[in-house]
C-alpha positions as a Markdown table, in Angstrom:
| # | Residue | x | y | z |
|---|---|---|---|---|
| 1 | Met | 87.8 | -31.1 | 120.2 |
| 2 | Arg | 86.1 | -32.8 | 123.1 |
| 3 | Lys | 83.4 | -30.2 | 123.0 |
| 4 | Val | 82.7 | -30.9 | 119.3 |
| 5 | Val | 82.5 | -34.7 | 120.1 |
| 6 | Arg | 80.1 | -34.1 | 122.9 |
| 7 | Ile | 77.9 | -31.8 | 120.7 |
| 8 | Leu | 77.9 | -34.4 | 117.9 |
| 9 | Leu | 77.1 | -37.2 | 120.5 |
| 10 | Val | 74.2 | -35.1 | 121.9 |
| 11 | Ile | 72.9 | -34.4 | 118.4 |
| 12 | Gly | 73.1 | -38.1 | 117.5 |
| 13 | Ile | 71.2 | -39.1 | 120.6 |
| 14 | Phe | 68.4 | -36.5 | 120.0 |
| 15 | Gly | 68.3 | -37.6 | 116.3 |
| 16 | Met | 67.8 | -41.2 | 117.4 |
| 17 | Val | 65.1 | -40.3 | 119.9 |
| 18 | Gly | 63.4 | -38.2 | 117.2 |
| 19 | Cys | 63.5 | -41.1 | 114.7 |
| 20 | Gln | 62.0 | -43.5 | 117.3 |
| 21 | Glu | 59.2 | -41.1 | 118.0 |
| 22 | Asn | 58.6 | -40.7 | 114.3 |
| 23 | Arg | 58.6 | -44.5 | 113.9 |
| 24 | Arg | 56.1 | -44.8 | 116.8 |
| 25 | Ser | 53.9 | -42.2 | 115.3 |
| 26 | Thr | 54.0 | -44.0 | 111.9 |
| 27 | Asp | 53.3 | -47.4 | 113.6 |
| 28 | Arg | 50.3 | -45.9 | 115.4 |
| 29 | Arg | 48.9 | -44.4 | 112.2 |
| 30 | Ala | 49.3 | -47.7 | 110.4 |
| 31 | Gln | 47.5 | -49.4 | 113.3 |
| 32 | Leu | 44.6 | -46.9 | 113.1 |
| 33 | Val | 44.4 | -47.3 | 109.3 |
| 34 | Gly | 44.3 | -51.1 | 109.8 |
| 35 | Gln | 41.5 | -50.8 | 112.3 |
| 36 | Glu | 39.5 | -48.5 | 110.1 |
| 37 | Asn | 40.0 | -50.9 | 107.2 |
| 38 | Leu | 38.5 | -53.8 | 109.3 |
| 39 | Gln | 35.6 | -51.6 | 110.3 |
| 40 | Leu | 35.0 | -50.6 | 106.7 |
| 41 | Lys | 35.1 | -54.3 | 105.6 |
| 42 | Lys | 32.5 | -55.2 | 108.2 |
| 43 | Gln | 30.3 | -52.4 | 107.1 |
| 44 | Ile | 30.6 | -53.6 | 103.5 |
| 45 | Gln | 29.7 | -57.1 | 104.5 |
| 46 | Glu | 26.6 | -55.8 | 106.4 |
| 47 | Lys | 25.6 | -53.7 | 103.4 |
| 48 | Asp | 26.0 | -56.7 | 101.1 |
| 49 | Arg | 23.8 | -58.8 | 103.4 |
| 50 | Glu | 21.2 | -56.0 | 103.5 |
| 51 | Ile | 21.3 | -55.8 | 99.6 |
| 52 | Glu | 20.7 | -59.5 | 99.3 |
| 53 | Arg | 17.8 | -59.3 | 101.8 |
| 54 | Leu | 16.3 | -56.4 | 99.9 |
| 55 | Lys | 16.7 | -58.3 | 96.5 |
| 56 | Lys | 14.8 | -61.2 | 98.0 |
| 57 | Glu | 12.1 | -58.9 | 99.3 |
| 58 | Ile | 11.8 | -57.2 | 95.9 |
| 59 | Gln | 11.5 | -60.6 | 94.2 |
| 60 | Ser | 8.8 | -61.6 | 96.7 |
| 61 | Leu | 6.9 | -58.4 | 96.1 |
| 62 | His | 7.1 | -58.9 | 92.4 |
| 63 | Glu | 5.7 | -62.4 | 92.8 |
| 64 | Gln | 2.9 | -61.1 | 95.1 |
| 65 | Ala | 2.1 | -58.3 | 92.6 |
| 66 | Glu | 1.8 | -60.9 | 89.8 |
| 67 | Lys | -0.6 | -63.1 | 91.9 |
| 68 | Asp | -2.6 | -60.0 | 92.8 |
| 69 | Ser | -2.8 | -59.0 | 89.1 |
| 70 | Gln | -4.0 | -62.5 | 88.1 |
| 71 | Leu | -6.6 | -62.4 | 90.9 |
| 72 | Gln | -7.7 | -59.0 | 89.8 |
| 73 | Gly | -8.1 | -60.2 | 86.2 |
| 74 | Gln | -10.2 | -63.2 | 87.4 |
| 75 | Thr | -12.4 | -60.9 | 89.5 |
| 76 | Tyr | -12.9 | -58.5 | 86.7 |
| 77 | Thr | -13.9 | -61.3 | 84.3 |
| 78 | Lys | -16.4 | -62.7 | 86.8 |
| 79 | Leu | -17.9 | -59.3 | 87.4 |
| 80 | Met | -18.3 | -58.7 | 83.7 |
| 81 | Glu | -20.1 | -62.1 | 83.4 |
| 82 | Ile | -22.4 | -61.0 | 86.2 |
| 83 | Ile | -23.1 | -57.6 | 84.6 |
| 84 | Asn | -23.8 | -59.3 | 81.3 |
| 85 | Asp | -26.1 | -61.8 | 82.9 |
| 86 | Ile | -28.0 | -59.0 | 84.8 |
| 87 | Thr | -28.2 | -57.0 | 81.6 |
| 88 | Ala | -29.6 | -60.0 | 79.7 |
| 89 | Gln | -32.1 | -60.5 | 82.5 |
| 90 | Leu | -33.1 | -56.9 | 82.5 |
| 91 | Glu | -33.6 | -57.0 | 78.7 |
| 92 | Ala | -35.7 | -60.1 | 79.0 |
| 93 | Cys | -37.8 | -58.5 | 81.7 |
| 94 | Lys | -38.3 | -55.4 | 79.5 |
| 95 | Ala | -39.4 | -57.7 | 76.7 |
| 96 | Gly | -41.9 | -59.5 | 79.0 |
| 97 | Lys | -40.1 | -62.8 | 79.1 |
| 98 | Pro | -39.9 | -64.8 | 82.3 |
| 99 | Val | -36.7 | -64.3 | 84.3 |
| 100 | Leu | -35.0 | -67.2 | 86.0 |
| 101 | Glu | -34.4 | -66.8 | 89.7 |
| 102 | Glu | -30.7 | -67.6 | 89.4 |
| 103 | Thr | -28.1 | -65.6 | 91.4 |
| 104 | Pro | -24.6 | -65.8 | 90.1 |
| 105 | Glu | -21.8 | -66.7 | 92.5 |
| 106 | Leu | -18.7 | -64.7 | 92.9 |
């Protein structure tokens, strides 16, 4: 009978030690998961900041492209005026009419 009690006592002690080890292992895993979650949240915040920066950069590039497009249109219009003026002067010269010495400005 005493032998049985000793065996049960030893089994109980090993069982308790095993549960404590299992609990420690679970606590450590939970701690690691928590740390990983914090790192992931930081990464998400960094990516969100980067996305906002890129959105602002895209907006700036769109605005610059619009300005460049307007300037290009103005330059094209001015060049067409110059070409038309030169063409008119050439036609006048061919017809024997005097040509004004006027140089168009860009």
